[in-house]
C-alpha positions in Angstrom: 121.9 102.5 116.1 123.7 105.9 115.6 126.9 104.3 116.7 127.0 102.3 113.4 126.6 105.4 111.3 129.5 107.4 109.9 130.2 110.8 111.5 128.7 112.8 108.7 125.5 110.9 108.7 125.2 111.4 112.5 125.8 115.2 112.0 123.2 115.4 109.2 120.6 113.6 111.4 121.3 116.0 114.2 120.9 119.0 111.9 117.7 117.7 110.4 116.1 117.2 113.9 117.1 120.8 114.9 116.0 122.2 111.6 112.5 120.7 111.9 112.2 122.1 115.4 113.3 125.6 114.3 110.9 125.4 111.4 108.0 124.5 113.7 108.9 127.3 116.1 109.0 129.8 113.2 105.6 128.6 112.0 104.2 129.1 115.6 105.7 132.6 115.7 104.1 133.5 112.4 100.7 132.2 113.6 101.1 134.1 116.8 102.1 137.3 115.0 99.0 137.0 112.8 96.9 137.3 115.9 98.9 140.0 117.6 99.4 142.4 114.7 96.7 144.5 113.1 97.0 143.8 109.4 94.6 146.5 107.9 92.9 144.0 105.8 91.5 144.8 102.4 89.5 141.6 102.0 87.3 140.0 104.8 89.3 136.8 105.1 92.5 138.7 105.7 91.1 140.1 108.9 91.2 136.7 110.5 94.3 136.3 112.8 96.7 133.9 111.3 95.2 134.0 107.9 98.5 134.0 106.0 100.0 131.2 108.1 96.9 129.1 107.5 96.8 130.0 103.8 100.5 129.0 103.4 99.9 125.7 105.2 96.9 124.9 103.0 98.8 125.8 99.9 101.7 123.6 100.7 99.4 120.7 101.6 97.7 121.0 98.2 101.0 121.1 96.4 102.1 117.9 98.2 98.9 116.1 97.5 98.9 117.0 93.8 102.6 115.9 93.6 101.7 112.5 95.1 98.8 112.1 92.7 101.0 113.0 89.7 103.7 110.6 90.8 101.1 107.8 90.9 99.8 108.8 87.4 103.1 109.6 85.7 105.5 107.3 87.5 107.4 104.7 85.5 109.0 101.4 86.5 112.7 101.4 87.3 113.6 99.6 84.0 111.2 101.6 81.8 113.9 102.9 79.5 116.2 99.9 79.8 114.0 97.0 78.7 114.8 97.2 75.0 118.2 98.9 75.2 121.0 97.3 73.5 123.3 97.4 76.5 120.6 96.2 79.0 122.0 93.3 81.0 120.4 90.8 83.3 121.7 90.8 86.9 121.5 87.7 89.1 118.3 87.8 91.1 120.0 86.9 94.3 122.3 90.0 94.2 119.5 92.5 93.6 117.7 94.4 96.4 114.4 94.8 94.6 111.9 97.0 96.4 108.3 97.8 95.4 107.5 101.4 94.5 105.3 103.2 97.0 101.8 103.8 95.7 
């Protein structure tokens, strides 16, 4: 399948795969450092090794879940602003690639 892609698309796919591996390795190093380094905690939860790595992961997960819920609540149809526009035109149905929006 990658033979059919243009060279730039192949390069970006390669960079993306390596970026995700580097990101996962960095997260593993941060978690390991949390267990290896004495943090001199001021609050009891901070004394748990890997607390900051875990807190960052939970925070990001919450942001992603809230973003998905907001998209479902606030999302508009593709033609929301164009239904009553003066210059709105009808395209032939056989030439459109209509896709349903993800929930």
